[in-house]
C-alpha positions, 0 to 999 in steps of 0.5 A: 475521535478514536479509530481502531484498525485491525492489523495482521499479527506479522505487521504489528511489530513494524507499527510498534517499532519506536521510530515508526510510532514516534514519526507518526505521533510527532508529525501528526499529534496522534496518540497510538495505543495497541490492544491485541490485534488492533491499533487504536488511534486518537486524534482529530481531523486530517491528522487522524485520517493521515495516521489511519492511512499510514497504519493501513499501508504498513498493515498491507505490507509497506515499509514505514518509509514508503508508508510515510509518503502519505504525510504528503496530502497529495498522495493517497492509498488505494487497496485492491481486494483480490476476490478470486479463488486462492489459486487465481489470487496466487497466480495474479500476485505472481504475475504482478510481482513478476520474475524476481520482482521485475514487473513490480519494479517496472510498474513502480519505476514508470508510474512513480507509485509504490506497490505492495502485494500482501495477503489478498490485496494489492496496495498502491501509494501515490498521487492520483495520476500515479495510482491510476496508471499503476492500477491500469497496469495491474488490471491489465495483468489481472485480465491476462494481458502479456507482460510485454503488453504491460511494459509497452503501456508503462513505457508510453507513460514517459 
């Protein structure tokens, strides 16, 4: 089977990097080619599905080591589309990142999920439970909850 994934221009180089490509092709027996803004994956079954998610994760701003968490079949990728006005999207992204990245670090620390804020999306990598907890924290921030309220929620997870 063949899967084609559109990748933003500024993220193509990360996927094209020799070590990243080799890691994916070696572990998953997948063929990766590039055509303009597209990454073309050729393979079968679960390996193709995993490679597709790893490429999507890198395209959504994750570093390769964080995206490689997806080699573990218990971990998955969740992408939250921000469907508001540009001004509101910007405010939401700022709230999720927090002052000097504090909020994002807190969410990652307490949930053990990895989070990337890129373009009009917030993406999360983790186990089902990690993703659900991180999503709840992000939803609280989107709906206007105070950072202290979100931090209290996160601390109760331990």
